[in-house]
C-alpha positions, 0 to 999 in steps of 0.5 A, a space after each residue: 459580458 466578454 469578461 465574466 467575473 472571477 467568481 462566476 468563472 470559479 463557480 463553474 470550474 471548482 479549482 482546488 489548490 494544495 499548499 506545501 510549506 517547505 521553508 520561509 516565514 509564517 507570514 509567507 504562507 499566510 500571504 499565499 493562503 490569503 491570495 488563494 482565498 481571494 481568488 476563490 480557489 479551494 484549498 485542500 491539504 496535500 496529504 488528503 485524498 482529495 485531488 488538487 489541480 494546483 500545487 503551490 510549494 513555498 520556499 524561502 529565497 535563502 534556502 534555494 531550490 532545496 532537496 525538500 522542495 524537489 521532493 515536494 514537486 516530485 510527489 505532487 507530480 506523482 499524485 497527478 497534479 498538473 500545475 505546480 507553482 514554486 512560490 519564492 519568498 524574498 527579503 530585503 537583502 542584496 541580489 534578491 532578484 539574481 537569487 530568485 532567477 537562479 532558483 527559477 532556473 533550477 526549478 525549470 531544469 528539474 520540472 522539464 523531466 516531469 512533463 507538467 502542464 504548468 511549472 513556474 516560479 513566482 516571487 512574493 516579498 514579505 513587504 513588497 519591497 520591489 516591484 518584481 516581487 510584489 506578488 502580481 506574478 503569482 496572482 496573474 498565474 493563479 488567475 490564468 489557471 482559474 479561468 481555464 476549466 480544469 477538466 476540459 482537456 481533450 487529450 485524455 482518451 478512455 481506454 478499454 477495461 483493464 485489471 492491470 495498469 502502470 502508474 507513477 505513484 508517491 508514498 505519503 504514509 508512514 507505512 511503506 507501500 509494499 508489493 503484494 499487499 492489498 489496498 483500497 484503490 479509489 479512482 473517480 467514480 470507481 472503488 475496488 481492492 488492488 495490489 501493487 504487483 511490482 515496484 519497477 523503480 523509484 526516482 532519485 529526487 536529486 536528479 530523477 534517475 531510476 533506482 532499483 526498489 521493491 517498496 516505497 517509503 514515505 515521500 518516495 516516488 516511483 513507477 509501479 504496476 497495479 492489479 485490481 480485483 475488478 476491471 476498471 475504465 482507465 483514462 491515461 495521461 497526466 492531463 486527466 483528473 480521471 487518471 488520478 487515484 489513491 491507495 488506502 489501507 484496506 482495514 484502517 482506510 489510512 491514505 498510503 499513496 497517491 498516483 496517476 495512471 500511465 497506461 493500461 496493461 492489456 495482458 490482464 484482460 487476456 487471461 480467463 478462468 477455465 471452468 471444470 466439471 469436477 468442483 471443490 464440493 465433489 472433491 471434498 465429498 470424495 474425502 468425507 471432509 470439509 476443506 479448509 485452511 488452519 493457519 498457525 501464526 506466532 513468533 519463531 519458537 512459539 510451537 506452531 510447527 510442533 502443534 501442526 504436526 500433531 494435528 496432522 498426525 491425528 487427522 491422518 489416523 482418521 483417514 483425512 486428506 491433509 497437507 502441511 505448508 511450513 514456512 521453512 520448507 517452502 523457502 527451500 523451493 517455491 520461496 527460495 528467492 525471498 529474503 526477510 524484508 517486509 516486502 519479501 514477507 508480504 510476497 512470501 505469504 501471498 504465494 502461500 495463500 495462493 497455494 493454500 487456495 489450490 489445496 482447498 479447491 482440491 478438497 483438502 485440509 491445509 495446515 499452514 505454519 508461518 510466522 506471518 507477522 503482518 495482519 494485512 497478509 493474513 487477512 488477504 489469505 482469508 479473503 481468498 477463501 469462502 466464509 468459514 474456510 480460514 481458521 486462524 490459530 494464534 500460537 503464543 509464548 513470551 518472547 523470552 521463552 521463544 528465545 530460550 527455546 530457539 530450536 533453530 538458533 535464529 535468535 542467537 544469530 539475530 542477537 549476534 547481528 548476523 540475522 537482520 529483520 528478525 520478527 520479535 527483535 527488530 521486525 514487528 509482529 502484529 498479533 491477531 485481533 480476533 483469532 479462532 483459537 489462542 494456544 499458550 504453549 507455556 500453559 499446557 503440553 503440545 499434545 493437549 494443545 493439538 487436541 484443542 485444535 482437533 476439537 475446534 475442527 470437529 465443532 466447526 464440522 470440518 471433520 466428525 468425531 470418531 465413535 470412541 470419542 463420541 462414547 467418551 463424551 457421552 460417558 458410554 
């Protein structure tokens, strides 16, 4: 009774392992999988959203502790894995034991900086040629881990509710992890919307040195600060599974990154909303209009600013209170520190969205003219508004037409190699999936297209039609 069976122990622990095959033969990975199954340890895929307790990383002895192996180790650590075993597949060549010991030493030096609970290298021979590479060491290590309860560590302590925290994180998706973009964050028992407020740095996988960064690409790791829409109960420390989280695409739910909470940032809970007696509805009533955001999106040269200007002109003649937020104009001031990388474009629209929300709260009709190439950021602005307050206008024209117009000479600069990351040429544009209105600027003059926007605003009750327009419609 003092030595319960392994099956009994496993039924109470639910230990999970991921296997990352860096190099080696197919028989090596099959032997490792067979041993894990034999010990009744569940296998989860490394790229899945399921958290693993052990990361098994298989390498061939001839490949040494390669850059890919270091990358796999670091990604597992950023995702909060507490125990990492480097499984080294040996062969029949000479000096196999010396080669293994060299790999083991390199692995130990690298993982010393990662503060892991378990970091061991274990040899396993394809044919069990030698006693030392029979696989017994790997079996012993996994058995010892299986005996331990994976969630019994008492070093993790609950921290106060917080809306911001610092974390180590690994990007596991083809899409970059971008500061400012909203994601779906999952902690054990908690789900909310969150955004990376800043990427502090990424880690060089060769030496774990800090490298300045503003985003993380696939298989890159780094340290970020994260803000959530709702306060979370965080448990800090690598030893706690409750500290591990994932970030998924808000619209497709594709897994983008996995990480572990380092510590809560209390500043997020020290900021409180100050209520005022004059509300948005009172401000809007004083202007006799319904506040909203009219968002014009499309390629450069499509005609967004031209149409927005005509729409505002008509609204001004009707005595409406409006303001245009234009991409170029804001880059002279509020956003003058931003470039045109994907991360900068995300931050550009995030700031614009917050400014537009303030204008709407003031009771105004806000006309926003921005390329806004990413669907996620346009949807993020929509989420800031109340239902019906965000009206998306897709201003479209073929690329060759936009390039032929080229009112600011930007396409010419891009073609000459002087303007990288230009939307439509070497940076993507994601067209709206279900816009409120589509305006093809090759099909009608700008004045007619502007009237279509006005008609939409009238049909939505944003502004009322003038008496002359009502008479014209009724044939009076």
